[in-house]
N, CA, C and O atoms as a DFTB+ gen file, in Angstrom:
224 C
 N C O
     1  1       0.437      -1.333       0.245
     2  2       0.268       0.221      -0.106
     3  2       0.767       0.748      -0.346
     4  3       1.821       0.492      -0.929
     5  1       0.272       2.070      -0.004
     6  2       0.977       3.916       0.477
     7  2       0.482       4.867       1.414
     8  3      -0.395       5.397       2.096
     9  1       1.444       4.748       1.054
    10  2       1.558       6.226       2.823
    11  2       0.821       6.926       3.349
    12  3       0.607       7.213       4.527
    13  1      -0.038       7.531       1.389
    14  2      -1.057       8.781       0.843
    15  2      -1.991       8.351       2.146
    16  3      -1.943       7.287       2.762
    17  1      -2.917       9.576       2.399
    18  2      -4.263       9.984       3.712
    19  2      -5.496       8.197       2.670
    20  3      -4.949       7.867       1.618
    21  1      -5.973       7.892       2.788
    22  2      -6.874       6.910       2.694
    23  2      -8.104       8.336       2.039
    24  3      -8.145       9.387       2.678
    25  1      -9.152       8.125       0.544
    26  2      -9.858       8.716       0.480
    27  2     -11.272       8.598       0.836
    28  3     -11.860       7.654       1.363
    29  1     -11.892      10.227       0.279
    30  2     -12.718      10.762       2.000
    31  2     -13.333      10.730       1.748
    32  3     -14.141      11.561       2.163
    33  1     -14.024       9.150       0.143
    34  2     -15.576       8.961       0.635
    35  2     -15.390       7.592       1.742
    36  3     -14.523       6.719       1.700
    37  1     -16.004       7.679       2.274
    38  2     -17.294       6.403       3.418
    39  2     -17.530       5.293       2.379
    40  3     -18.197       4.994       1.389
    41  1     -16.258       4.732       3.493
    42  2     -15.964       3.401       2.756
    43  2     -15.169       3.521       2.647
    44  3     -14.700       2.629       3.354
    45  1     -14.136       4.169       2.111
    46  2     -13.729       3.025       0.861
    47  2     -11.912       3.654       1.566
    48  3     -11.546       4.650       2.190
    49  1     -11.517       2.951       1.255
    50  2     -10.542       2.303       1.849
    51  2      -9.022       2.831       0.608
    52  3      -7.817       2.961       0.822
    53  1      -9.662       2.962      -0.339
    54  2      -7.754       3.024      -1.846
    55  2      -7.509       4.474      -1.337
    56  3      -8.364       5.357      -1.262
    57  1      -6.033       4.581      -0.959
    58  2      -5.258       5.734      -1.003
    59  2      -5.910       7.333      -2.463
    60  3      -6.037       7.457      -3.681
    61  1      -6.158       8.374      -0.859
    62  2      -5.901       9.253      -2.621
    63  2      -5.513       9.911      -2.764
    64  3      -4.745      10.332      -1.899
    65  1      -5.780      11.011      -4.689
    66  2      -4.996      10.946      -5.538
    67  2      -5.564      12.074      -6.109
    68  3      -5.258      12.703      -7.122
    69  1      -6.236      12.189      -5.480
    70  2      -7.224      13.962      -6.909
    71  2      -7.063      14.781      -6.027
    72  3      -6.150      14.327      -5.338
    73  1      -7.376      15.682      -5.633
    74  2      -8.183      16.828      -4.964
    75  2      -9.047      17.519      -5.757
    76  3      -8.938      17.895      -6.925
    77  1     -10.147      17.663      -4.750
    78  2     -10.960      17.361      -5.376
    79  2     -12.143      19.179      -4.775
    80  3     -12.778      19.352      -3.735
    81  1     -11.999      19.906      -5.695
    82  2     -12.211      21.810      -5.105
    83  2     -13.365      21.588      -5.917
    84  3     -13.305      21.167      -7.072
    85  1     -14.548      21.911      -5.228
    86  2     -15.866      21.714      -4.140
    87  2     -16.396      22.728      -4.071
    88  3     -16.606      23.105      -2.918
    89  1     -16.976      23.874      -5.471
    90  2     -18.092      24.911      -4.997
    91  2     -18.982      24.907      -3.472
    92  3     -19.011      25.531      -2.411
    93  1     -19.351      24.290      -3.838
    94  2     -20.445      24.399      -2.246
    95  2     -20.144      23.584      -1.388
    96  3     -21.167      23.090      -0.914
    97  1     -19.171      23.165      -0.916
    98  2     -18.581      22.135       0.229
    99  2     -17.120      22.327       0.117
   100  3     -16.542      22.896      -0.809
   101  1     -16.656      21.858       1.028
   102  2     -15.039      21.989       1.651
   103  2     -14.099      20.633       0.186
   104  3     -14.586      19.659      -0.388
   105  1     -12.601      21.287       0.089
   106  2     -12.607      20.653      -1.125
   107  2     -12.080      18.850      -0.275
   108  3     -12.388      18.741       0.912
   109  1     -11.457      17.806      -0.845
   110  2     -12.125      16.644       0.291
   111  2     -10.950      15.516      -1.820
   112  3     -11.002      15.493      -3.050
   113  1     -10.207      14.941      -0.654
   114  2      -9.230      13.824      -1.549
   115  2      -9.216      12.851      -1.318
   116  3      -8.941      12.280      -0.262
   117  1      -9.471      12.542      -2.134
   118  2     -10.087      11.181      -2.653
   119  2      -9.464      10.163      -4.003
   120  3      -8.668      10.531      -4.867
   121  1     -10.262       8.462      -3.826
   122  2      -8.785       8.164      -4.858
   123  2      -9.433       8.879      -6.315
   124  3     -10.065       9.916      -6.517
   125  1      -8.969       7.843      -7.151
   126  2      -9.171       8.130      -8.995
   127  2     -10.753       7.581      -9.527
   128  3     -11.342       7.827     -10.579
   129  1     -11.178       6.718      -8.312
   130  2     -12.032       6.147      -9.046
   131  2     -13.814       6.876      -8.181
   132  3     -14.909       7.127      -8.685
   133  1     -13.378       6.963      -6.997
   134  2     -14.575       7.880      -6.875
   135  2     -14.565      10.123      -7.786
   136  3     -15.553      10.682      -8.262
   137  1     -13.430      10.600      -7.696
   138  2     -13.042      11.363      -8.987
   139  2     -13.637      11.139      -9.930
   140  3     -14.798      11.543     -10.001
   141  1     -13.005      10.358     -11.075
   142  2     -14.082      10.203     -12.165
   143  2     -15.226      10.471     -11.735
   144  3     -15.837      11.522     -11.930
   145  1     -15.617       9.462     -11.075
   146  2     -17.311       9.970     -10.677
   147  2     -17.337      11.645     -10.077
   148  3     -16.785      12.463     -10.814
   149  1     -17.627      11.890      -9.467
   150  2     -18.009      13.090      -8.911
   151  2     -16.243      14.056      -9.771
   152  3     -15.439      14.549      -8.980
   153  1     -16.084      14.107     -10.651
   154  2     -15.118      15.448     -11.252
   155  2     -16.108      15.826     -12.288
   156  3     -15.903      16.689     -13.141
   157  1     -17.430      14.978     -12.136
   158  2     -18.640      15.725     -13.484
   159  2     -18.792      16.272     -13.029
   160  3     -18.104      17.252     -13.315
   161  1     -19.670      16.497     -11.903
   162  2     -20.916      16.811     -12.082
   163  2     -20.344      18.451     -11.381
   164  3     -19.645      18.540     -10.371
   165  1     -20.926      19.811     -12.334
   166  2     -20.797      20.479     -12.969
   167  2     -20.117      21.231     -11.104
   168  3     -20.497      20.929      -9.973
   169  1     -18.937      22.333     -11.600
   170  2     -18.696      22.662     -11.173
   171  2     -17.329      23.048     -10.309
   172  3     -16.714      24.057      -9.964
   173  1     -17.225      21.240     -10.145
   174  2     -15.839      20.547      -9.818
   175  2     -14.503      20.059     -10.084
   176  3     -14.413      18.961     -10.632
   177  1     -13.279      20.797      -9.740
   178  2     -12.583      20.083      -9.989
   179  2     -11.515      19.511      -9.789
   180  3     -10.858      19.757      -8.777
   181  1     -11.113      18.619     -10.717
   182  2     -10.505      17.844     -10.279
   183  2      -9.109      17.581      -9.847
   184  3      -8.796      16.671     -10.615
   185  1      -8.091      17.807      -9.106
   186  2      -6.995      18.567      -9.308
   187  2      -5.559      16.999      -8.453
   188  3      -5.329      16.697      -7.282
   189  1      -5.128      16.590      -9.453
   190  2      -4.835      15.299      -9.244
   191  2      -3.093      15.806      -7.905
   192  3      -2.606      16.937      -7.891
   193  1      -2.699      14.919      -7.236
   194  2      -1.854      14.737      -5.790
   195  2      -0.844      15.365      -6.631
   196  3      -0.955      15.271      -7.853
   197  1       0.494      16.232      -5.909
   198  2       1.833      16.004      -7.051
   199  2       2.286      14.928      -6.776
   200  3       3.008      14.661      -7.736
   201  1       2.363      13.604      -5.629
   202  2       2.733      12.336      -5.409
   203  2       2.461      11.927      -6.186
   204  3       3.335      11.670      -7.013
   205  1       1.006      11.563      -6.487
   206  2       0.782      11.171      -7.321
   207  2       1.696      10.418      -9.306
   208  3       1.737      11.141     -10.302
   209  1       2.184       9.118      -9.287
   210  2       2.407       9.417     -10.810
   211  2       1.739      10.000     -11.731
   212  3       1.822      11.057     -12.356
   213  1       0.532       8.425     -11.670
   214  2      -1.069       8.067     -13.112
   215  2      -1.995       8.329     -12.001
   216  3      -1.814       8.491     -10.794
   217  1      -2.948       8.327     -12.686
   218  2      -4.030       7.983     -12.286
   219  2      -4.926       6.455     -13.369
   220  3      -5.251       6.304     -14.547
   221  1      -5.026       5.346     -11.672
   222  2      -5.421       3.964     -12.334
   223  2      -6.744       3.805     -12.094
   224  3      -7.329       2.801     -12.501
């Protein structure tokens, strides 16, 4: 595994790889799987974390 924090989504233990900038809530760091889904919502911007080599 990795030393990164886990995904912010409840019940997910994957490592966080993306910071989501959410205009109507706090920004949060999530795994790539959740980022792919959540970043499709209007207004959310996905920013890969610096220590992530690739999106999985």
